[in-house]
N, C-alpha and C positions, 0 to 999 in steps of 0.2 A: 167648675166642678172637678175635683181630683179623683182619678181612678187608679186603683192598684192593679199592677200587671202581674199575671200569674207566673210568667217566666221569672220575673224579678223575685217574687215571693218564693219560688222554688229554689232559687239560688240562696236566698236568706236561710231557708230551712236546711238546705244541704250544708251550709257553713256551720250552723248550730249542731247538726247531727254528726258531721264528720270531724269537728274539732278544729277547723281552720280553713282558710281560703284555698291553700294549696291542695289539700285532700278533697275539698268540695269541687274544685276545678277538675280534678281527675275523675271524680264520680259523675260529673255532669258532662264530661267530654268538652270542656271549655278551657280557655286560657285563664291564668290567674288574673290577668289584667281585666278580662271581660267580667269575671265574677266580682272583682273589686269595684268596677265601674257600676255594675248593677246595684251593689250595696250602697254606693254613694248616692245614686239617683233615688233609691228608696228613702234614704235618710233625708235627702233634700225635699222630696215630695211631702213627707210627713213633718218635716221641720224638727226632727228628733234624732238624737244619737242612739243607735240600736246596739252598737258594739263598744265594749270597753277596751280601748287600745292602749291602756296605760301599762299593761303587763306584757310578758312574752307570750303567753298563751291566750287563746280567745276566751272572752267572757261576754255575756249579754248584759246590757243595762236593764234596769227595771222596765223601761219601755220596750226593749227587745224581747224580754220574757213574755210580756203581755201580747205583743204582736205575734210571737211564735205560735201560741195556741190558735189565734185567728187564722194565721197563714196555713197551718195544717188543715183546718176545716175547709178553707177556701180551695186549696189544692185538691183535697179529697173530693169535694163537690164537683170541681172542674173535671177531674178524671172520670168521675162517675157519669157525668153528662156525656162526655166524649164516648165512653165505652158503650153506653146505652143507645145512643143515637147514631153511632157510626157502625157500618157493617164491618165486622171483623173477619179477616181472611184466615186467621189461625184459630183452631179449636183442637181439643184433645188433651193428652196427658204426657208429661215427661217425668222420668224417674231420676232423681238425683241422690247419689249415695255419698255420705260424708262420715268420717270417723267421729265417734262420740266427742272426743276431746277438742275438736277444732270447729264445732258447729258455731260457737260464739267466738268473737263478735260479728264475723263477716256474713254468715249465712242468713240471718234475719234480714240484713240489708239487701242481700241478693234476692230473697223471696219477695220483699216489699217492692223493689224496683221492677222485677220481672212481672209481678201481678199488675202493676200499672201499665206496663208495655203490652202485655198479653193477657187481658182480663178473662178470656175464655179458655185459657190453657191452664190446666191443673198441674201443679208440681207435687209429686209424691216424694217426700223426703224420707230416705232410708238411712238410719244411723246405726252403724255397726263397726266392726274391726276392719282394718285395711285388708287383711288376707281374705276375709269373707266377702268384702266388697269387690275385690279383684275377681274372685270366683263368680260372683253374680254378674259382673260385667262381661266376663268371658261367655257366660250362658245367655247373654242378651237380656238379662233381667233389669239392667240399669242402662240409661242412655248416657249419663255422665257420672263419673265418680272422682272423688279425691282420695288420696292415700297419704299417710305419713310414712316415709321410708328413709333409711340411712343414706341413700344415694339416688341419683337419677335412674330411671328404668326404661327398658325398651318399650316402645309403643306409648310412652307417656311424655307429657310436657311438664317440666319443673317450673312452677309459677311462684314459688317462694322458698327461701331457705331461712329457717329460724333455729336459734339455739335452744336447747333444753334448759330449763331453769328448775331449781329446787322450789317446791311450793309447800307452804304450811299455813297454819291459822294466823290471822292477824295478831301480831304481838306474841306469837306462840314461842314455846321453848322446847318442843319435841325434838328439834334438830340438834339440840345440845346433848341428848341422851346417848349413851353407849351401852349395849349395841344400839345403833340407830334404828328406830322403828320405821318400817316402810309399809306403805299401802300401794299395792301394785295389782294390775289386772293380769289374769293368767295368760292371756294372749296378747298383752301389750308389747308392741314392737320396741318400746323404749326400755323395757325391762333388762335385756342383756347389757345395754350400755350403762345403765344405772349401776347394776351390780358390779360390772367390770371396773367402773371408775372408783367405786368404794373399795374394792379389793386392791386395786393398784395403789390407792392412797393408804392402805392398811387400816381402814376404818371398819370395825366390826358392825354387823347389821343383822336384823331379824325381820321376818315378814310378819307384821302385826295383822295385816289384812291381805288376803289373796282371793280375789273375786272376779267375776265377769260383769259386775254391776257397778257402773261409774258412780251412781248415787251413794252406794255404800262407801266407796273411796272418799268422795267429797265429804260425807258426814263424819267419817273418822278423822280426816285431816282437819276439817274445820273445828272439831272438838279438841284439837291439839294432842291427839293420841298417836299420830304418825305423820310422816312427810311423804310427798309424792313428787313426781317430775312431769312438767308439761311444757309445751312449746311457748316461747316468749310471747306474751300478750294474749294468750288464749285462756288464762285462768279466770274463774268466776269472781264476781265482786266480793263474795264472802271468803275468798282465799287471797293470799298474797305471796309474792316472791320473797324468798328467804335471803337476807343479807348476812351471810355467815362469816364475812371478813376472812375468807380462806379456810374456814374450819371444815367446809365441805368441798369436794373436788369440783372443778369445772366439768360440765357435761357437753357432749358433742352436739353439733347442729344436725337437724333432720330436714329433708326435703318434703315439701308439699307437692305431690305430683297429680296432674290432671289427666284423666283418661276420657276420651270421647270428645275432645275439643278441637279436633282437626277440621280444616276447612272442607267444604263440599258436602257436608251433612245437611240434614233438615235445618231450615232457617231458624226454627224455634230452638232447636238444640244448640245451634251455633250461638244464638243470642244468650241463652242461659250460660253456656260455657264462657262467653266473653264477660258476663257480669261476675261470674266466679273468679275468673282470671284477674279482673280489674280490682276487686275487693281484697283478694289475698295478696296481690302485689303491693297494694297500699299498706297492708298489715306488715308485710315483710320488709318494706322499704322505710317504715316509720317506727323506729324503736322508741323514740322519745315523742312527747306530745308535740303536735304540729304547732309551729309558730304562725301567727296570723300573717298572711302574705300581703 
């Protein structure tokens, strides 16, 4: 009788979710060779090829796609049994503050993993502007926060450095218009750099949308009525980076700073900070799709 191993299935799901063995290994705190070996054993056990290794980026075979759904259910059931039957030492709530525009794609992965590790601890996610989050942190209203800032800051740890990119509608042409229509938040920290870069390049611009609502900005940009600026890799699926071939100026990089991640704090807070640190460093260190390791 053949038995599937949960640890091996967890590695398989991580490879599928993270886009490659290299990133999955970092997510699981394993070496690349260990993850590759687990995948090989899984394929040998089933007698099936689960990964298409013919290209540079990872892809699942038809058998791999079928197994993925089962693997998720088996892992979820395993984690549920462990959490229900095992006495948990940690309970309570932690508050995590994250700017609107960098919630995706890293934070959902952080929340998912943290919930598996600490099922009785509730994470309250607060999404706001960096300046407001810093004020909340100073008042003790958040345990851990992230900010997007032009440079490193006192009392913070810089966990990623990402360049700003021009963002528009898929296949859009708003970026060709002059004056250039912009959709910017009133309190967005990127705003001065965007305007300064356009002024330095001699490109006329106008504010088509000035709001505090990120959904309004997304709707306007996705309708191809304006362009926006976001950190590389944080744009939503219905938006895309603009390849202007030099028609728009390059934008500066910004730091993602972590407050509250220092050692010696509550073990739960430290664990949350470590997951945040890990996922954003993966984002910052992988500008291209991961190659299967």
